[in-house]
N, C-alpha and C positions, 0 to 999 in steps of 0.2 A: 504494500500500500504506500501512499504518498505522504511526504511531509509537506504540509500546507501552511503558509503564513498569510493571514488575512490583514490587509492594510485598509483602514477606514478612510473616509473622506472628510471634507471640511465640516467643522462644527460638531463632529461626532466623537467617538472614542471606541476602544475595543468592545465596549458594551453592545454596540450595534450588531455584532455578530453572535450574540449570546444564544440566539435561537437556532442558528445554523450549526454552531460548533458541536452540540451533542449528536446531531444527525450525522455529521462527518465522522465523529468518533465511532458511531455505531457501524459505519461503513468500513471501518478499519484504518482510518487515516490518523496520523499525528498532526495536531492542529495548534497553532499559536495565533492569538489575536491581540497584538500589542496596542497600547494607547500611545499616540504621539504626544510629545512634550507640549504642555500648555492646554491640553484638551482632556475631556473625560475626567477620569480620576487623577489626572495630572495637571488640572487647571491651576494649582498652587505654584506651578513652575513657569507660568506665563511671564515672559520678559521681552525686552526689545530685541534680544538676539535670537529669539525663536523664529526660525525660518525653514524653508524647504530643505536646506542642507542639514540642519539639525534633525529634522524629521527623518531624513534618509539615514543619518547616523544612528537614530533610535533603532531602525530596522536592522542595519548592518551589525550593530552591537548585539542584537538578539541572535542573528545568524552565527556570529563568532562565539558568543558565550555558550550557546547550546551546541556548537559545532554542527550546524545543520548543513546538509549536502543535498544537491539535486532538488532543490525546493521548488514547489509550485507557488508562485507569488500571485495572490489574488488581490487586485487593487481596485477600489471603488472611488469614483468621483475624483477629488483632488489627489487621492492616493495614487492615481495613475502617474502623475508627475513624480511623486516620491519613488515609485517603483522604477521609473526611468533612471533616476539618480542612483538608486541602490544597484541597478544593473551595471552602472559605470564603476561603482566602487567595489563590488564583490561578485563579478560575473561567474567566477568559478564555483560559487555556492548555489547558483540558480539553474533550474532545469527547464522551466517553462513559465509562461505568464498568461494570466487571464485578467483582462481589463473589463470591469463591470460599470457601464455607463460612466466612463472615466474621462478625465482630462489628460491630454498629451500635449507636449510642446516640441518644437524643433530645437535642435542644439543652439544654444545662445539666445533663445527667446525667453522673455518673461511670461509668467502665467497670465498677467493682464493682457499681454499681446496675444497669447494663445486663445483667450476668451473672445477676442475680437469685439463685435458689437455688444456682447453680453457683459463686457467689463463695466460699462456705464451703470448698469443696474447694481452690480456689486459695490461700486464706489458710492452709491447713494446710501449705503448702509455703513459707511465709515463712522467709527466711534473712537473714543479714548477710554481705555480701561486702566485707570491708575497710572497714566503716563505711557501706556503701550498702545500704539495704533492697532485697531482691530476692525474686523467686519462683523456686524451682527448677523445672526443666522438668517438664511433665506427660508422663511417658514412655508411659503408657498411651494417651493421645490421639495422641501423635506417632508412636509405633512400631507401633501396632496396624494390621494389614493389610499390613505390609511384609514381604517375604521377609527372612531373617536377614541376608544380605549387605547389603541396603539399610538395614535397621534399625541395624546396627552402624555403617554409614557416616554415618547421620544422628546417632546418639547421640554419636559422636566430635566432632561439630561444634556441638552445642547449647551455649547460653550462658544464664546466669541472666537473668531479665527484670527490669528496674528497676521496683520497686513503684510509684514515683511516676507511672508511665504509667497506672495504674488509679485513682488517687485524685483527680486534678484534673477539674473539670467540663469537658465537651466544649463548646468554642465553635465551633459549626458552623452559624451562622445562615444560613437560606435553603437549606440543602442539599436538603431534601425538595421544594423548589419550584424547583429549577434548570431544569427543563424539558429535560434532556438524557437520552439513552438510558441506562437503568439495567437491568442484568441481575443477578439474585441466583441463584447456583448452589449448591445444597445437595448435599453428599456423603452418600449414603445411609448410609454407615458412618462418618460424620465426627463433628464436634463437636456434642454435644447442646445446647450453648449458642449455636450459630450463630443469627443473628437473622432467620431466614426469615419468621417471623410478622410482625415489624416491617416487613420489606421488602414483604410482600404488603399490609399495611395501608396502606402509602404508594404502592401502585400499581406497584411494580417488576415488570418481566417476570421470570418465575421458571423454573427448570429444575432437574432432579435428575439426578445421575450416580451410577452404581454404583461407588463408590470410597471409600477411607478418607480421613482428614483431610488427607493429603499426596498428592493425586492427581498432582501434578507429579513425584512420585517413583514412585508405584505404577502410574500410568496416563499415561505420558508422551505418547504420540501422541494419545490421545483428549483430553487436556488442551490440547495445542497446537492440535488441530483445533477444539475448542470456542472458544478465544480467537480463532483465525483466522476462524471463521464469524461470530462476533459483530462482529469488526472490519469484515467485508465487507458485512454487512447494511445496506441503506439505512436511514437514520434514520427515514424515514416509515413503515417496516414495524414499528418497535418502539413499539407503542402502550402507554400505561400500562395495567397490569393484564393485559397479554398474556403469552404464553409464547413468547419469542423463539427458544427452542431445543427446543421440544417437551417441556414438563414431564412427568415421568413416564416418559419414554423415556430409556434409558441411553446413547444415542448422539447426538452433536450433529446439529443440522439441517444439511442441505446448503447450501453457499454458493450464493447466487442467481446 
């Protein structure tokens, strides 16, 4: 079975994966769901130096401390850019990547630039948190498609996102030529800023699921099954430009 590291998106924390993790355990996988500095249960560490590079260092430190090898890195939302940086820092520890309604950037691009016209909406939520520039949560994106009980549960756990994460240039040299299996999953009712077009342009396998931006909350079993299926597929079947999980189909492909 696979070793899986789940990287959460903006305003979230490792808690967002708490419903998917037990399902993946039951399928035989080893699973880690770290919380990035300044978010979730680590909000007390929010500071002006918290940025994308520090978030990537959070994940790399986990990989090294636990001596993880051939990892399936699953990255959601903002976590997509974190995964790109992790790949530049520790490529030898990573086996394949699944990007879930994620944000990607070209080498040297800032995430604000990667957001394109969607950056303006983010900047309207700029705030100051005890001297740290942050962006308030996008409640529309994060809560749409969730039943009220789940929306309340998520909203209670959201944290401001350090603005520095969006302004530094992404140093992810060689990411798009890693030669490792890459799958980009778009949520049909998810983030309009997700980088599906960039993923397709670089030959990622692609797939779409009928879900909002937080499928790990709204569609727990299908999300776990999608990750499980991708983990089990032989690398030779994941050809660049292919559809590893049946793009356009709302259910994951069966495991071989």
